[in-house]
C-alpha positions as CSV (number, residue, x, y, z in Angstrom):
1,M,19.5,164.3,193.1
2,T,18.8,166.2,196.9
3,K,21.3,165.1,200.0
4,R,19.9,166.1,203.4
5,R,22.0,167.3,205.7
6,P,22.2,166.2,209.7
7,G,20.4,169.6,210.1
8,G,17.2,168.7,208.3
9,A,18.3,170.9,205.4
10,E,18.4,169.5,202.0
11,E,21.1,170.8,199.4
12,A,20.4,169.9,195.8
13,V,23.5,168.8,194.3
14,E,23.9,167.9,190.9
15,E,24.4,164.2,190.4
16,T,27.1,163.5,187.9
17,T,26.5,160.3,185.9
18,S,29.1,158.0,185.8
19,E,27.8,157.7,182.0
20,A,29.7,161.0,181.4
21,L,32.7,161.4,179.2
22,P,36.0,161.2,180.6
23,E,38.0,164.1,180.4
24,T,40.5,163.4,177.0
25,D,44.2,163.8,177.6
26,P,46.2,165.7,174.9
27,E,49.0,163.3,175.0
28,T,46.5,160.6,174.4
29,E,44.8,162.6,171.6
30,A,48.3,163.3,170.3
31,V,49.1,159.3,170.1
32,E,45.8,158.6,168.6
33,A,46.3,161.1,165.7
34,D,49.4,159.8,165.0
35,A,48.2,156.1,164.9
36,P,47.3,156.0,161.4
37,E,50.4,157.7,160.2
38,D,52.1,154.9,161.7
39,D,49.8,152.3,160.4
40,A,50.6,153.6,156.7
41,S,54.1,153.4,157.5
42,D,53.6,149.9,158.4
43,S,51.5,149.2,155.1
44,D,54.6,150.7,153.5
45,D,57.0,148.8,154.8
46,A,55.2,145.6,154.4
47,T,54.7,146.8,150.4
48,E,58.6,147.1,150.4
49,A,58.8,144.3,152.1
50,G,56.4,142.6,149.6
51,S,58.1,143.9,146.6
52,D,61.6,143.1,148.0
53,E,60.6,139.7,148.1
54,D,58.9,140.0,144.5
55,G,62.5,141.3,143.4
56,S,64.0,138.3,145.0
57,D,61.2,136.0,143.0
58,E,62.2,137.7,139.9
59,S,66.1,137.1,140.3
60,T,65.3,133.3,140.9
61,E,63.0,133.4,138.2
62,D,65.5,135.2,136.0
63,E,68.4,132.5,137.3
64,S,66.0,129.5,136.7
65,D,65.7,131.1,133.1
66,E,69.4,131.5,132.3
67,T,70.0,127.6,134.0
68,E,66.9,126.4,131.5
69,E,68.6,128.1,128.6
70,T,72.0,126.9,129.4
71,D,70.6,123.6,129.9
72,E,68.8,123.8,126.4
73,A,71.9,125.2,124.0
74,E,73.9,121.8,126.3
75,D,70.5,119.9,124.7
76,E,70.5,121.6,121.2
77,V,74.6,119.9,121.1
78,D,73.4,116.6,122.0
79,V,70.6,116.8,119.9
80,V,73.3,117.9,116.7
81,I,75.4,115.0,117.9
82,E,72.6,112.7,117.5
83,D,71.4,114.0,114.5
84,D,74.6,113.4,112.9
85,S,74.7,109.7,113.9
86,E,71.4,109.4,112.9
87,V,72.0,110.9,109.1
88,D,75.1,108.4,108.9
89,F,73.0,105.9,109.6
90,M,69.7,106.8,107.5
91,A,72.4,107.3,104.9
92,D,74.1,103.6,105.6
93,A,70.0,102.6,105.4
94,A,69.2,104.4,102.0
95,D,72.5,102.7,100.7
96,E,71.2,99.1,101.4
97,V,67.5,100.0,100.2
98,D,69.0,101.4,96.9
99,K,71.5,98.3,96.1
100,R,68.3,95.7,97.5
101,V,66.4,98.0,94.6
102,A,68.8,97.3,92.2
103,E,68.8,93.7,92.8
104,L,65.4,93.4,93.0
105,T,64.8,95.1,89.6
106,T,68.1,93.0,87.9
107,D,65.9,90.2,88.8
108,L,63.0,91.6,87.9
109,Q,64.4,92.3,84.0
110,R,65.8,88.9,83.6
111,L,62.1,87.2,84.5
112,Q,61.3,89.5,81.9
113,A,63.3,88.5,79.2
114,E,63.0,84.8,80.2
115,Y,59.2,84.9,80.2
116,V,59.2,86.7,76.8
117,N,61.5,84.2,75.7
118,Y,59.1,81.7,77.2
119,K,56.4,83.2,75.5
120,K,57.9,83.3,71.9
121,R,59.1,79.8,72.5
122,V,55.5,78.7,72.8
123,D,53.9,80.5,70.8
124,R,56.7,79.0,68.2
125,D,55.5,75.5,69.2
126,R,52.0,75.9,69.0
127,E,52.4,77.5,65.5
128,L,54.4,74.8,64.7
129,V,51.6,72.2,66.2
130,S,49.2,73.5,64.1
131,Q,51.1,73.3,60.8
132,N,52.2,69.7,61.8
133,A,48.3,68.9,62.4
134,T,47.8,71.1,59.0
135,Y,50.5,69.1,57.0
136,K,49.4,65.6,58.0
137,V,45.6,66.4,57.0
138,L,46.5,68.4,54.0
139,T,49.5,65.9,52.2
140,P,46.9,63.3,51.3
141,I,45.0,66.0,49.4
142,V,47.9,67.0,47.3
143,D,47.7,64.4,45.2
144,V,43.8,65.1,44.5
145,L,44.6,68.4,43.7
146,D,47.4,67.0,41.2
147,T,44.4,64.7,39.3
148,I,42.5,68.1,39.6
149,D,45.2,69.7,37.6
150,R,45.8,67.2,34.8
151,A,41.9,67.5,34.6
152,R,42.0,71.1,34.0
153,E,44.7,70.8,31.2
154,H,42.3,68.4,29.1
155,G,39.7,70.8,29.5
156,E,37.8,67.9,31.9
157,V,37.0,70.4,34.1
158,D,33.6,71.3,33.8
159,G,30.1,71.4,35.6
160,G,29.3,69.9,38.9
161,F,33.0,68.8,39.0
162,K,34.2,72.4,38.2
163,A,32.5,73.7,41.5
164,V,33.3,71.3,43.7
165,A,37.0,71.6,42.5
166,D,36.9,75.0,43.3
167,Q,35.4,74.8,46.5
168,L,37.9,71.9,47.4
169,E,41.3,74.6,46.5
170,K,39.7,77.3,48.3
171,I,39.6,75.2,51.5
172,V,43.0,73.9,51.1
173,T,44.2,78.0,50.6
174,N,42.3,79.3,53.8
175,L,44.0,76.2,55.9
176,G,47.6,77.7,54.6
177,L,48.2,75.6,51.7
178,K,50.0,77.4,49.0
179,K,50.9,76.2,45.1
180,F,53.8,77.5,43.9
181,G,56.2,76.4,40.9
182,E,55.9,78.3,37.4
183,P,57.7,78.3,34.1
184,G,60.6,80.8,34.3
185,D,61.0,80.6,38.2
186,V,64.9,79.9,39.1
187,F,65.8,77.0,40.2
188,D,66.1,76.3,44.0
189,P,66.9,72.9,45.1
190,N,65.0,73.5,48.3
191,R,61.7,74.1,46.9
192,H,62.2,72.3,43.3
193,E,62.8,68.9,42.5
194,A,64.6,68.5,38.7
195,L,63.3,65.9,36.6
196,S,65.6,66.3,33.7
197,H,68.1,69.1,32.0
198,M,66.5,70.0,29.1
199,G,69.6,71.6,27.7
200,T,70.4,75.3,27.2
201,D,68.2,78.6,26.5
202,P,69.8,81.8,25.6
203,E,67.0,83.6,27.5
204,V,68.0,82.8,31.2
205,E,71.2,84.0,32.9
206,E,70.9,81.4,35.3
207,T,69.5,77.7,35.7
208,S,65.3,77.8,35.5
209,V,62.4,76.0,35.4
210,K,61.0,75.2,31.7
211,L,58.3,73.0,32.9
212,V,56.6,72.2,35.8
213,A,55.5,68.2,35.9
214,K,53.7,68.3,39.3
215,A,53.3,71.6,41.1
216,G,54.9,72.2,44.7
217,Y,52.7,72.8,47.8
218,M,54.1,74.5,51.0
219,I,52.5,75.5,54.8
220,G,54.2,78.6,55.7
221,D,57.9,78.1,55.5
222,R,57.5,74.1,55.1
223,V,57.7,72.5,51.8
224,V,54.7,69.6,51.7
225,R,55.9,68.6,48.3
226,A,58.8,70.1,46.1
227,A,57.8,71.1,42.6
228,Q,58.5,68.5,40.2
229,V,60.3,70.3,36.9
230,L,62.2,70.3,34.1
231,V,65.2,72.8,34.1
232,V,67.2,74.6,31.4
233,D,70.8,76.3,31.7
234,P,71.9,79.1,30.5
235,E,74.5,79.1,27.5
């Protein structure tokens, strides 16, 4: 840049631009150099503060954990006490159940025994009814069977009559009618009707049937008609 003096002479003067860098102060540079260290120390302090805060948090958490463990121990004591009462209650309930089961078992056994007795009684009555019906039907036929027996004794059962007689005897036998009464049988007043005594007989040891006038018949243990017999006594 040139400046004009009053005498007209021009003097070249270097123009110092306003944009030139300002001179740095050594103290300022020292401050600026020390600034990062201060920042680092500040960060370290912050970290230590944070660690202190974490430590306080950890101690707080430890205290809370101890409190929780204490509470849990107290809860366990309460649970044990409650469990004892619950065990007693369950024991009483089990005793009541066992007692009730025993009562029901006794009732069931009694009902079973009553049912068995009832079934036996019903079966016996049913059998008796059947025997009574058979008895009523076969009682009149007994006389017909007596006639067939007399015809056999005289040798008059032959031909077609013999076939009918055999078939009739087979039918009544299948219905349960049994014939009894033979010479030599021991006399039984429940089954025999003694028409006459024929004296004594050295071959018998007790009163026995000597002759059979009419055979006896029975259904099961029930006598339809007693055998009419002649008996002999021992000597």
